[in-house]
C-alpha positions as CSV (number, residue, x, y, z in Angstrom):
1,X,-26.2,39.7,32.8
2,X,-22.8,40.7,31.3
3,X,-21.2,37.9,33.3
4,X,-23.7,35.4,31.9
5,X,-23.0,36.5,28.3
6,X,-19.2,36.2,28.9
7,X,-19.6,32.8,30.4
8,X,-21.8,31.7,27.5
9,X,-19.2,33.0,24.9
10,X,-16.4,31.2,26.8
11,X,-18.3,27.9,26.8
12,X,-19.2,28.2,23.1
13,X,-15.5,29.0,22.3
14,X,-14.4,25.9,24.2
15,X,-17.0,23.7,22.5
16,X,-15.9,25.0,19.0
17,X,-12.2,24.5,19.8
18,X,-12.8,20.9,21.0
19,X,-14.9,20.1,18.0
20,X,-12.3,21.6,15.6
21,X,-9.4,19.7,17.2
22,X,-11.4,16.4,17.1
23,X,-12.1,16.8,13.4
24,X,-8.5,17.9,12.7
25,X,-7.0,14.9,14.7
26,X,-9.4,12.5,12.9
27,X,-8.2,13.8,9.5
28,X,-4.6,13.3,10.5
29,X,-4.9,9.6,11.3
30,X,-4.0,7.6,8.3
31,X,-6.4,4.9,7.1
32,X,-6.1,1.4,5.8
33,X,-7.4,-0.5,2.8
34,X,-7.3,-3.9,1.3
35,X,-5.3,-4.7,-1.8
36,X,-5.5,-7.4,-4.5
37,X,-2.6,-7.6,-7.0
38,X,-1.9,-9.9,-10.0
39,X,1.6,-9.9,-11.3
40,X,3.4,-11.8,-14.1
41,X,7.2,-11.9,-13.8
42,X,9.8,-13.1,-16.3
43,X,13.5,-12.8,-16.5
44,X,16.9,-13.9,-17.5
45,X,19.5,-11.9,-15.4
46,X,17.2,-8.9,-15.7
47,X,13.6,-9.6,-14.7
48,X,10.5,-7.6,-15.6
49,X,7.1,-7.7,-13.9
50,X,3.7,-6.2,-15.0
51,X,0.3,-6.5,-13.5
52,X,-2.9,-4.9,-12.2
53,X,-4.8,-4.7,-9.0
54,X,-7.5,-3.1,-6.9
55,X,-7.3,-1.0,-3.8
56,X,-10.5,-1.0,-1.7
57,X,-10.5,2.1,0.5
58,X,-13.3,3.7,2.4
59,X,-16.0,1.9,0.5
60,X,-14.7,2.5,-3.0
61,X,-12.5,0.5,-5.4
62,X,-9.5,2.1,-7.2
63,X,-7.8,0.3,-10.1
64,X,-4.1,-0.1,-9.9
65,X,-1.4,-0.5,-12.6
66,X,1.9,-2.3,-11.6
67,X,5.3,-2.5,-13.1
68,X,8.7,-3.6,-11.8
69,X,12.2,-4.6,-12.6
70,X,14.7,-6.9,-10.8
71,X,18.3,-7.9,-11.2
72,X,19.5,-11.5,-10.9
73,X,16.3,-13.3,-11.7
74,X,15.7,-16.4,-13.8
75,X,12.4,-17.9,-14.9
76,X,8.7,-17.1,-15.4
77,X,6.1,-16.9,-12.6
78,X,2.7,-15.4,-11.8
79,X,1.6,-14.3,-8.4
80,X,-1.8,-13.3,-7.0
81,X,-1.3,-11.3,-3.8
82,X,-3.9,-10.1,-1.2
83,X,-3.4,-8.0,1.9
84,X,-3.5,-4.6,3.4
85,X,-2.3,-1.1,2.7
86,X,-1.8,1.0,5.8
87,X,-0.8,4.6,6.5
88,X,-3.0,5.8,3.7
89,X,-4.1,9.5,3.9
90,X,-5.9,9.2,0.6
91,X,-6.3,6.4,-2.0
92,X,-3.6,8.1,-4.1
93,X,-1.1,7.6,-1.4
94,X,-0.6,4.0,-2.6
95,X,1.0,5.3,-5.8
96,X,4.8,5.2,-5.7
97,X,7.8,3.0,-5.8
98,X,8.2,0.1,-3.3
99,X,11.4,-1.7,-2.7
100,X,12.5,-5.0,-1.3
101,X,15.8,-6.9,-1.2
102,X,16.0,-10.6,-0.7
103,X,16.7,-14.0,-2.1
104,X,14.4,-16.8,-3.0
105,X,13.4,-19.7,-5.2
106,X,9.9,-20.7,-6.2
107,X,8.8,-23.9,-8.0
108,X,5.2,-24.6,-9.1
109,X,2.9,-23.8,-6.2
110,X,5.2,-21.8,-3.9
111,X,4.0,-19.0,-1.6
112,X,5.0,-15.3,-1.4
113,X,4.8,-13.2,1.8
114,X,6.1,-9.6,1.5
115,X,6.1,-6.3,3.4
116,X,6.9,-3.2,1.3
117,X,6.9,0.5,2.0
118,X,6.8,3.5,-0.5
119,X,8.3,6.9,-0.1
120,X,5.0,8.3,1.4
121,X,5.1,5.8,4.3
122,X,2.4,3.5,2.9
123,X,3.0,-0.1,4.0
124,X,1.8,-3.0,2.0
125,X,1.5,-6.4,3.7
126,X,0.8,-9.0,1.0
127,X,0.7,-12.8,0.7
128,X,-0.4,-15.3,-1.9
129,X,0.5,-18.2,-4.0
130,X,3.0,-18.0,-6.8
131,X,2.9,-20.4,-9.8
132,X,5.8,-21.1,-12.1
133,X,9.6,-21.3,-11.7
134,X,11.7,-18.4,-10.6
135,X,15.0,-17.9,-8.9
136,X,15.8,-14.4,-7.7
137,X,18.9,-13.2,-5.9
138,X,18.9,-9.4,-5.9
139,X,17.2,-6.1,-5.4
140,X,13.7,-5.8,-6.8
141,X,11.3,-2.8,-7.1
142,X,7.6,-2.4,-7.7
143,X,5.9,0.7,-9.0
144,X,2.2,1.3,-8.4
145,X,0.1,3.8,-10.3
146,X,-3.6,4.7,-9.6
């Protein structure tokens, strides 16, 4: 009888340990969401961009506020981007500063494709049409707030 009780306790302990480790490992895996951003950019040497967007994550929508600054830009353009946000541990992980360096020119109807990462490791993969005229030859940054 004592041996049966010990065996039963041991089996229960194993089951609890496996269940706990499964829940813990599931919580450690980052998630992904979809993102829609609308940005208006204008500049002459120093460029400024503002906009808004929405993160759709685990069945809920989270409004986003966008701001940014760039050096070496000329023109006015608007861009509507859609894509994914990966490595999210919570919807608030998308907040932060994203950086990109590059050169480009867009005339009416050009396209944008960009991959950005913030300090928390969240990666945005975005694409969409840009309308307007803009030449950019420098470092740009984007800040997202939830």
